[in-house]
N, C-alpha and C positions, 0 to 999 in steps of 0.2 A: 634909595632905600625903599624897601617893600612896606606894605601896610602893617606887617607884624614886627617891624623894627629890624629886620635883617637886610643885609646887602649880599650881592653876589660877588664872589671872588674867583678869579682864574687861578688855578693851582697847577703847578708842574712839580712832580716828584721824580728826581733822577736817582736811580739805584745802581750802584756799582759794587763789585766784589771788593772787600778790604784788601789792602796791600798784603802780599804773602799768601793769599788764597789762590789755589790752582784755578785757572780759567781755561778749560779745554776748548771752548768755542774761540776764544781769542788766539790760542795757540794754533788751532787749525787754520784760521784766517791768516795768521802771520806766516805759516809754512806755505800756504797756497798762493799768496800774492806774487812771489817771485816767479812762479811758473806761468803767471799771466802777464809777466813783463813789468811788474811793479817792484823794483828793487829799493832797498833803503828803508823799508817799513819795519818798525820794531815796537816793542812794548804794546801790542794790540790788546785792548781790553773791551769786553762786551758787557753792556749793561742794559737797562731798560728805562724808558721814560713813560710816565703815566700822567696824562693831562685830564683834568676835570674841572667842573664848576661846583662851588660849594656856597651854600647860604649860611651866613653867620652874622652875629651882631656887630663885630668889628674885626680888624685884621689880626689882632692878637689872639682872639678866640679862634679864628680860622686856622692860624698857624698851630695853635695848641691841639686842635682837633686833628689836623693832618698829621702831626707828629705822633699822636696816639694811634691813628690808622696805620702808620708805618710800623710802629712797634708791634701791633697786634696782627697785621695782615699783609701789608704791601711789601714788606721787606723782612729779611731774616737778620735781626740785629747782631747775631753772633758772627756772621760772615759777610754782611753787606753794610755799606755806608749809604746814607741818603742825603740829598740836597733838596730842600723844600723851598719853592718860590711861590709866594702868594701876592696877588695884586688885585685891586678892584677890577671887576669885569666890565 
């Protein structure tokens, strides 16, 4: 715990397109892999992972703040789903 009462938390946000949303990057990868000799690959989905450290008073506060970040900036809640992982750093 820091002198101001906060702790550091390691955060990982995984963002993926919602089911049913077109994924042109995933489709391109899926079409290209057989040409490189990788057969049997299907349902390719492309997403993003965002890792950072966050100072917060407790884990619940950290999770709440990260979910707010996701809604406002890190993801598009209309077309993307997020998975938030928070652990003491």
